[in-house]
Every structure is written in C-alpha cells, then in structure tokens.
C-alpha positions as CSV (number, residue, x, y, z in Angstrom):
1,M,127.1,182.7,53.0
2,S,127.1,185.3,50.2
3,S,125.9,188.9,50.7
4,N,123.0,188.1,48.3
5,D,121.9,185.5,50.8
6,H,122.0,188.0,53.6
7,R,119.9,190.4,51.7
8,H,117.2,187.8,50.8
9,A,117.1,186.5,54.3
10,V,115.5,189.6,55.5
11,E,113.5,190.9,52.6
12,P,109.7,190.7,52.8
13,K,107.6,189.5,49.9
14,N,104.3,191.1,50.7
15,K,104.4,194.2,52.9
16,R,100.8,195.2,52.6
17,S,99.2,192.0,53.9
18,N,101.3,191.6,57.0
19,F,100.3,194.4,59.4
20,R,97.8,192.2,61.1
21,Y,100.4,189.5,61.8
22,T,102.9,192.0,63.2
23,F,100.3,193.7,65.3
24,T,99.2,190.4,66.8
25,C,102.8,189.5,67.7
26,A,103.4,192.9,69.4
27,I,100.1,192.6,71.3
28,L,101.0,189.1,72.6
29,A,104.4,190.3,73.7
30,S,102.8,193.3,75.5
31,T,100.3,191.1,77.3
32,T,102.9,190.5,80.0
33,L,102.8,194.2,80.8
34,I,99.0,194.1,81.3
35,I,99.8,191.8,84.3
36,I,102.4,194.4,85.5
37,G,99.8,197.2,85.2
38,Y,97.2,195.1,87.0
39,D,99.6,194.4,89.9
40,I,100.3,198.2,90.2
41,G,96.7,199.2,90.0
42,V,95.2,196.5,92.2
43,M,97.8,197.0,94.9
44,S,96.9,200.6,95.3
45,G,93.4,199.6,96.5
46,A,94.2,196.2,98.1
47,S,96.8,197.9,100.3
48,L,93.9,199.6,102.2
49,Y,92.5,196.2,103.2
50,I,95.8,194.5,103.7
51,K,96.8,197.1,106.3
52,Q,93.4,196.7,108.0
53,E,93.5,192.9,108.3
54,L,97.2,192.3,108.9
55,K,97.6,195.4,111.3
56,I,100.9,196.5,109.7
57,T,102.5,199.8,110.1
58,D,103.0,202.4,107.4
59,V,106.6,201.5,107.1
60,K,105.8,197.8,106.5
61,L,103.1,198.9,104.0
62,E,105.7,201.1,102.1
63,I,108.1,198.2,102.0
64,L,105.4,195.8,100.7
65,M,104.3,198.2,98.0
66,G,107.8,199.2,97.0
67,I,109.7,195.9,97.2
68,A,108.8,194.8,93.7
69,N,110.8,197.7,92.3
70,P,114.3,196.7,93.6
71,C,113.4,193.1,93.0
72,S,112.7,193.8,89.3
73,L,116.4,194.6,89.0
74,V,117.0,190.8,89.1
75,G,114.4,190.3,86.4
76,S,115.6,193.1,84.1
77,F,119.3,192.0,84.2
78,A,118.3,188.3,83.8
79,A,116.0,189.2,80.9
80,G,118.8,191.1,79.1
81,R,121.2,188.1,79.3
82,T,118.6,185.4,78.9
83,S,116.9,186.9,75.9
84,D,120.2,187.0,74.1
85,W,120.8,183.4,75.0
86,I,117.4,181.6,74.6
87,G,115.6,184.2,72.5
88,R,113.0,186.9,73.1
89,R,110.0,184.6,72.8
90,N,111.2,182.0,75.4
91,T,112.1,184.8,77.8
92,I,108.5,186.1,77.6
93,L,107.3,182.5,78.2
94,L,109.5,182.3,81.3
95,T,108.1,185.7,82.5
96,A,104.5,184.3,82.3
97,V,105.5,181.4,84.5
98,I,107.0,183.7,87.1
99,F,103.8,185.8,87.1
100,L,101.8,182.7,87.7
101,V,103.9,181.9,90.8
102,A,103.5,185.5,92.0
103,G,99.7,185.5,91.6
104,L,99.4,182.2,93.5
105,L,101.6,183.4,96.4
106,M,99.7,186.6,96.9
107,G,96.2,185.0,96.3
108,F,96.9,182.4,99.0
109,A,98.9,184.6,101.3
110,A,98.4,183.7,104.9
111,N,100.7,186.3,106.3
112,Y,102.9,189.3,105.6
113,A,105.9,187.1,104.7
114,M,103.9,185.3,101.9
115,L,102.8,188.6,100.5
116,M,106.4,189.8,100.4
117,A,107.4,186.6,98.6
118,G,104.6,187.2,96.0
119,Q,105.7,190.8,95.5
120,F,109.3,189.6,95.1
121,A,108.2,187.2,92.3
122,A,106.0,189.9,90.8
123,G,109.0,192.3,90.8
124,V,111.3,189.8,89.1
125,A,108.6,189.0,86.4
126,G,107.9,192.7,86.0
127,G,111.6,193.5,85.4
128,C,111.7,190.7,82.8
129,A,108.6,192.0,81.0
130,M,109.6,195.6,81.0
131,A,113.0,194.8,79.6
132,I,112.0,192.4,76.8
133,A,108.5,193.2,75.7
134,P,109.4,196.6,74.2
135,V,112.5,195.0,72.5
136,Y,110.4,192.4,70.9
137,A,107.8,194.9,69.7
138,V,110.5,197.1,68.1
139,E,112.3,194.1,66.5
140,I,109.1,192.6,65.0
141,S,107.9,196.0,63.6
142,P,108.4,197.8,60.3
143,A,110.2,201.1,60.6
144,S,107.1,203.0,59.4
145,L,105.0,201.6,62.3
146,R,107.8,201.2,64.9
147,G,106.5,204.1,67.1
148,F,102.9,202.7,67.1
149,M,104.0,199.1,67.8
150,A,106.5,200.1,70.5
151,S,103.9,202.2,72.3
152,L,101.7,199.0,72.8
153,P,103.6,198.1,76.0
154,E,102.7,201.3,77.6
155,L,99.1,200.9,76.4
156,A,99.2,197.4,78.0
157,V,100.4,198.8,81.3
158,N,97.6,201.3,81.4
159,L,95.0,198.7,80.5
160,G,96.3,196.6,83.3
161,I,96.2,199.5,85.8
162,L,92.6,200.2,84.8
163,L,91.7,196.5,85.3
164,G,93.4,196.6,88.7
165,Y,91.3,199.6,89.7
166,L,88.1,197.9,88.4
167,S,89.1,194.8,90.4
168,N,89.4,196.9,93.5
169,Y,85.9,198.3,92.9
170,A,84.3,195.0,92.0
171,F,85.7,193.0,95.0
172,A,85.6,195.7,97.6
173,G,82.3,194.3,99.0
174,L,83.7,190.9,99.8
175,P,84.6,190.0,103.3
176,L,87.9,191.6,104.5
177,R,89.8,188.3,104.7
178,L,88.7,187.3,101.2
179,G,88.5,190.5,99.2
180,W,92.2,191.6,98.9
181,R,93.3,188.0,98.3
182,V,90.9,187.7,95.3
183,M,92.1,191.1,94.0
184,L,95.7,189.9,94.0
185,G,95.3,186.3,93.1
186,I,93.1,186.8,90.1
187,S,96.2,187.7,88.1
188,A,97.3,184.0,88.1
189,P,94.9,182.6,85.5
190,P,95.8,185.1,82.8
191,S,99.4,184.1,83.2
192,V,98.5,180.5,82.2
193,V,96.6,181.8,79.1
194,L,99.5,184.0,78.2
195,A,102.0,181.1,78.4
196,F,100.0,179.1,75.9
197,M,99.5,182.1,73.6
198,V,103.3,182.8,73.5
199,L,103.9,179.3,72.2
200,G,102.3,180.5,69.0
201,M,104.5,183.6,68.6
202,P,107.5,183.6,66.2
203,E,110.9,184.4,67.5
204,S,112.3,187.9,66.9
205,P,113.7,188.0,63.3
206,R,116.5,190.3,64.4
207,W,117.5,187.8,67.1
208,L,117.5,185.1,64.5
209,V,119.7,187.2,62.2
210,M,122.1,187.9,65.1
211,K,122.3,184.1,65.7
212,G,122.9,183.5,62.0
213,R,119.6,181.6,61.5
214,L,118.8,183.4,58.3
215,A,116.3,181.0,56.8
216,Q,114.1,181.3,59.9
217,A,114.6,185.1,59.9
218,R,113.5,185.1,56.2
219,A,110.3,183.2,57.1
220,V,109.3,185.5,59.9
221,R,110.1,188.7,58.0
222,N,108.1,187.5,55.0
223,L,105.2,187.4,57.4
224,A,106.0,190.6,59.3
225,G,106.6,192.6,56.1
226,E,109.7,194.7,56.7
227,T,113.5,194.5,56.2
228,T,115.4,193.5,59.3
229,R,117.9,196.1,60.5
230,T,120.8,195.1,62.6
231,S,123.8,196.9,63.8
232,S,127.4,196.1,64.2
233,A,128.6,193.9,67.0
234,R,130.3,196.7,68.9
235,S,128.4,197.8,72.1
236,R,127.6,201.5,72.5
237,P,127.5,202.7,76.1
238,Q,126.3,206.2,75.1
239,Y,123.1,204.6,73.8
240,I,122.6,202.8,77.0
241,H,123.2,205.9,79.0
242,N,120.4,207.7,77.2
243,S,118.1,204.7,77.6
244,R,118.5,204.8,81.4
245,K,117.9,208.6,81.5
246,N,114.7,208.5,79.4
247,T,113.2,205.5,81.1
248,S,113.8,206.8,84.6
249,A,111.4,209.7,83.9
250,H,108.5,207.4,84.6
251,I,109.1,207.1,88.3
252,L,107.1,210.0,89.8
253,H,104.0,209.3,87.7
254,R,104.1,205.6,88.6
255,R,104.1,206.5,92.3
256,V,101.2,208.8,92.0
257,V,99.3,205.9,90.4
258,L,100.2,203.5,93.1
259,Y,99.2,205.9,95.9
260,N,96.1,207.3,94.2
261,P,93.6,206.1,96.9
262,R,95.8,207.7,99.6
263,V,96.0,211.0,97.7
264,F,92.2,211.1,97.3
265,Q,91.8,210.2,101.0
266,S,94.0,213.1,101.8
267,A,91.9,215.3,99.6
268,G,88.8,214.4,101.6
269,I,87.2,211.4,99.9
270,T,86.7,208.9,102.7
271,D,84.0,206.5,101.4
272,A,85.7,203.3,100.1
273,H,83.5,202.9,97.0
274,R,83.7,206.5,96.0
275,L,87.4,206.4,96.5
276,L,87.8,203.4,94.2
277,G,85.3,204.8,91.7
278,V,87.3,208.1,91.3
279,T,90.5,206.0,90.9
280,C,88.8,204.0,88.1
281,A,88.0,207.3,86.3
282,V,91.7,208.2,86.5
283,G,92.6,204.8,85.0
284,A,90.1,205.3,82.2
285,A,91.7,208.7,81.4
286,K,95.1,207.0,81.2
287,M,93.8,204.4,78.7
288,L,92.2,207.0,76.5
289,F,95.2,209.3,76.2
290,T,97.6,206.4,75.7
291,L,95.5,205.4,72.7
292,V,95.8,209.0,71.4
293,A,99.6,208.8,71.8
294,A,99.8,205.5,69.9
295,F,98.2,207.1,66.9
296,L,100.2,210.4,67.1
297,I,103.7,209.1,67.9
298,D,104.6,208.2,64.2
299,R,102.9,211.4,62.9
300,A,103.9,214.2,65.3
301,G,107.3,212.7,66.3
302,R,108.8,211.7,69.6
303,R,110.4,215.0,70.7
304,P,107.3,217.4,70.3
305,L,105.1,214.9,72.2
306,L,107.8,214.3,74.9
307,L,108.4,218.0,75.5
308,G,104.8,219.1,75.3
309,T,103.5,216.4,77.7
310,T,106.3,216.6,80.2
311,G,105.9,220.4,80.4
312,G,102.1,219.8,80.8
313,M,102.7,217.6,83.8
314,I,104.2,220.4,85.8
315,L,101.0,222.4,86.3
316,P,98.8,219.4,87.5
317,L,101.6,218.5,90.0
318,V,101.5,222.1,91.3
319,G,97.7,221.9,91.4
320,L,97.9,218.8,93.5
321,G,100.3,220.5,95.8
322,V,98.1,223.5,96.3
323,G,94.9,221.5,96.7
324,L,96.3,219.0,99.2
325,T,98.0,221.8,101.2
326,V,94.7,223.6,101.6
327,V,92.9,220.5,102.7
328,D,95.8,219.6,105.1
329,R,95.6,223.0,106.7
330,H,91.8,222.8,107.3
331,P,91.3,219.3,108.9
332,G,87.7,218.3,109.1
333,A,86.5,221.1,106.8
334,K,84.9,220.2,103.4
335,I,86.6,222.5,100.9
336,T,84.8,221.7,97.6
337,W,87.1,223.7,95.3
338,A,90.2,222.1,96.8
339,L,88.8,218.6,96.3
340,A,87.8,219.4,92.7
341,L,91.3,220.8,92.1
342,C,92.9,217.6,93.3
343,I,90.6,215.4,91.2
344,A,91.1,217.5,88.1
345,S,94.8,217.8,88.6
346,N,95.2,214.0,89.0
347,V,93.2,213.3,85.8
348,A,95.2,216.0,83.9
349,L,98.5,214.6,85.2
350,V,97.8,211.0,84.1
351,S,96.4,212.3,80.8
352,F,99.6,214.3,80.0
353,F,101.8,211.5,81.0
354,S,99.9,208.9,79.0
355,A,99.8,211.1,75.9
356,G,103.5,211.4,75.7
357,L,106.1,210.6,78.3
358,G,104.6,207.2,79.1
359,P,104.7,205.5,75.7
360,I,107.6,207.5,74.3
361,A,110.0,206.4,77.0
362,F,109.4,202.8,75.9
363,V,109.9,203.6,72.3
364,Y,112.8,206.0,72.6
365,A,114.8,203.9,75.1
366,T,114.6,200.8,72.8
367,E,114.9,202.2,69.3
368,I,118.2,204.1,70.0
369,L,120.0,200.8,70.9
370,P,122.1,198.7,68.5
371,L,121.0,195.1,68.1
372,R,123.9,193.5,69.9
373,V,123.2,195.6,73.1
374,R,119.5,196.2,72.7
375,A,118.3,193.7,75.3
376,L,121.1,194.6,77.7
377,G,120.5,198.3,77.2
378,S,116.8,197.9,77.7
379,A,117.5,195.9,80.9
380,L,119.7,198.7,82.2
381,G,117.0,201.2,81.5
382,V,114.5,199.1,83.4
383,A,117.0,198.7,86.2
384,S,117.5,202.4,86.7
385,N,113.8,203.0,86.5
386,R,113.1,200.3,89.2
387,V,115.8,201.6,91.6
388,A,114.4,205.1,91.4
389,A,110.8,203.9,91.6
390,G,111.6,201.8,94.7
391,V,113.2,204.8,96.4
392,V,110.2,207.0,95.7
393,T,107.6,204.3,96.6
394,M,109.3,203.4,99.9
395,S,109.6,207.0,100.9
396,F,106.3,208.5,99.7
397,L,104.4,208.1,103.0
398,S,107.4,209.1,105.1
399,L,108.1,212.1,102.9
400,S,104.5,213.1,103.1
401,R,104.7,213.1,106.9
402,A,108.0,215.1,106.8
403,I,107.1,217.9,104.3
404,T,103.3,217.3,104.0
405,I,101.6,215.5,101.1
406,G,101.2,218.9,99.3
407,G,104.9,219.6,99.7
408,T,105.7,216.2,98.2
409,F,103.9,217.2,95.0
410,F,105.6,220.5,94.9
411,L,108.9,218.6,95.0
412,Y,107.7,216.3,92.2
413,A,106.8,219.3,90.1
414,G,110.4,220.6,90.5
415,I,111.9,217.2,89.5
416,T,109.6,217.1,86.4
417,A,110.8,220.6,85.4
418,L,114.4,219.4,85.6
419,A,113.4,216.3,83.5
420,W,112.0,218.7,80.8
421,V,115.3,220.6,80.7
422,F,117.2,217.3,80.3
423,F,114.9,216.2,77.5
424,F,115.1,219.6,75.7
425,T,118.9,219.6,75.9
426,Y,119.9,216.0,75.1
427,L,117.1,214.1,73.3
428,P,116.9,214.6,69.6
429,E,114.0,213.5,67.3
430,T,114.3,209.9,66.2
431,R,111.2,209.3,64.2
432,G,112.0,207.4,61.0
433,R,115.8,207.3,61.6
434,T,117.9,204.4,60.6
435,L,120.4,203.0,63.1
436,E,123.3,204.7,61.2
437,E,121.5,208.0,61.6
438,M,120.9,207.3,65.2
439,G,124.7,207.0,65.7
440,K,125.2,210.4,64.0
441,L,122.5,211.9,66.3
442,F,124.5,210.9,69.3
443,G,127.8,212.1,68.0
444,M,129.2,208.8,66.7
445,T,131.4,208.5,63.6
446,T,129.8,207.2,60.4
447,G,131.5,203.8,60.7
448,A,130.6,203.2,64.3
449,V,127.1,201.9,63.6
450,M,126.5,200.1,60.3
451,D,123.2,200.5,58.7
452,D,121.6,197.2,57.8
453,N,121.2,198.1,54.1
454,D,124.9,197.6,53.9
455,D,125.7,193.9,53.3
456,A,129.1,194.1,55.1
457,G,127.3,195.4,58.2
458,K,124.9,192.4,58.1
459,Q,127.8,190.1,57.8
460,N,129.7,191.6,60.7
461,A,126.5,191.4,62.8
462,V,125.7,187.8,61.9
463,E,128.9,185.9,61.1
464,M,131.9,185.1,63.3
465,P,135.1,186.4,62.0
466,A,137.2,184.0,60.0
467,K,140.2,182.4,61.9
C-alpha cells in the first residue's frame, strides 16, 4: 500500500459536523465506568447493612470491600492483551457481560461467600473497564478535544458514585434482608443495556490502523473528524512507568469515598438517613467539580490543574485529621465545630480531587503512551492503582484502630504532599502535544517515537516488515 493510501486512510472529510458522533462514542465507552462508580458508592452504604445482617467482623468487612481491587489486576491485564487481540469495542462488550454476572451474584447473595464471588467478578470487570475505556476515549477523539473526551471516564465514575449514594438513601427503608441486596443487584440491568449499546459503537480507528484495516479506519475517522495518530511499534517502558505513577495517585481519595459513612459516623452523625444524605451531598460535589475539570482541562492545561488541586487536597485532609481527632478525644460529646469541619473538609477534598487529579490521571496516563503499548500501559497503570487501593482499603479500619482515624488522615495528608512533589518534579505539560513531542518530553531521541504525520511512521506502525 502506498504512502498516499496511508494518508487518505486516516484523513477526515468533515471535521466540523462530527463532534456529536465522537462525543457519543466516548460516552458509551465510559458507561462501563458508571457501573464501577456505582459499585464503589453503593458498597459504602450497603456495608453498614451487610455487617448487621451477616454478623461479620471488621476484618471480613475490610476484605469484602477491598477484594475487588486486587481482583481487578486480572481484569486490567486481561483487557490490555484482549483489546489488542479482539479490539477495544469487543473488550468493552465483554466487560459489560462480566458486570452483569457480578450484579446478579451480589443481588441474590445468600451468604458471605456469594458476596465475595460477586465482588471478585466486579473487580475483574472494573479492571477491564478502567484499562480500556480511557484508551478508547483517547483513540476516538480529535487532538483538540482529547482532554475533554478523556476526562469523561472520571466523570462517569463520579456519576456512578453519586447514583450509588442515592441508591443507599432510596433503599435504606427496605427490610434489612432485602435492602442491601437491591442496592447491589440493581447494577445488573444497566449492564444488559450497555451491552446492546456497545454493539452500535465503531471500533477504535487507531486499533484498525494498527491491524492494517485502513479502509475501516478511514470510514470511522471520516465520522469522528480527526487524523489518526499512531506511533512506532517499539514499546516504551518509560511511558508505562509514568502511567503507573500518575494513576496510583487516586488511591487515597477512592478509599475516603468508600468509607465516607464510617468517617461521618466517627464525626458524630449516627442517624442512618442523615448519614446517607450527607454522603449524597459529597457525591453531588464530586460530580459538579468533575464537570468543571472537563471544561478546563483543554484550556488551563494538565500540569496547572494537577498541581493546584493536589496541593489543595492537603488542607482538607489535615482538617479531617483535626476534626476527627477532637471528636475521638471527647466521646459522647457533641462538638458542633468539629462536625462542621469534618463535613466541610470532606466536601473540599472531593471537590479538589474531582477538579484536577481525578480526571487528569485518566487523561495523562493514557495520552503519553504510544499506540502499540497503549492498552498494555493503561492496564499496568490500572494494576498499580488497584494493588495500592486494595492495600489501603483492607487496612483502613485496622489502621484507624492503631493510630486513630484522625491519625490516618494526617498520614494521608503526608502521602499527598509527597505525591505533589513527584508531580512537580517529573510530570511536564502535555496539552496539545504530538506523540513525537511526548517522546522529547520524556527524554527520548527524535527517532524513538515517530509522529503520525510522517508516512514512514505510519507504515512501520501498520505493515509487517518485508521478508
């Protein structure tokens, strides 16, 4: 195939009219992450009722709430390989099927073992979704909108978390035996709807180019409205290393979200409906500020938002540490200012996270990766995130008993400060950069990563070498 054919295979015919199509595709891919967010949010409230009915210990509850994280390692690595084999779209379809199985297992759980099996399936599906949805969103998007489109997965997670909180609140009045099962099982029907919707999605044009299916890539890119950019076939471990580092910064915030009801209980809110109501308010704040980030990320840039919001998270974490320590030292006393400080700090924490670190980690960890290792690198980023998240989740209650819940948040503040130093030192601005420029940013030679505007680069990425 001539270099001219390669060029025409990926050139759009009408850029202006295709934003809606691209946006719809990115939304559909991100829908899997709504289910992940729902599982995170709903488990935070359902765990209160699960412990009450099944009479399980704190250790068993920690394992139940944290088991999905190490299990997602299976999903993330499987998604990295599978998506390069069967395509991004079919991997998302497979993820929806696994989510369906997870929802049914948890909704009809008769005992702790069935719940664990459901959480295992949810973890595998979550790993798949977190690895592949951002990749698809980046690959289907024009460069000028890449930050906005790639932030949709984080927006989807936060929407799911909010829906999980609302589910907790809505079904809290049901009988104990029924309530938490409805909360968990209601995630199954959306998985069926998602599976049918995915059938209408196109395959990633960059995956099609990688497989040499240029006619199909041309058709998709004419609809999506942007030139496909691929990279050379050589894998780049330094990219993957930065992907792991950036994605892993999510872990402390995710654990705060998962244990929100427990945190508010420690602050002095004991009524179940008030507890879940305050948690819903936190979820609404997350959604609002994720929307703000989606519109700012391509204007303000990645680095300013990342540094500003990560630094902003430190003060609320210290505030939670102070407020919870005061409440802990005065058991039985109603200290209004400490309670207000805890609520305000929690809302501020999720707001800062959602306005920067949350969506940017998805965007940054995906866009710095060359095409040939993008799915694998994304999978490794998810894997490191899930390992760390599993450790934090399974240790939160035990750590709170060992150094107090206030001390735990002081520790988290210190870790976040270290993360800020890492971001400041090692992560450059990537807004609007081509893949060739990405390579230069990370100290690679000019020839190490070929820009897609170069026809030879396209040919190396698509065609097998002649024998």
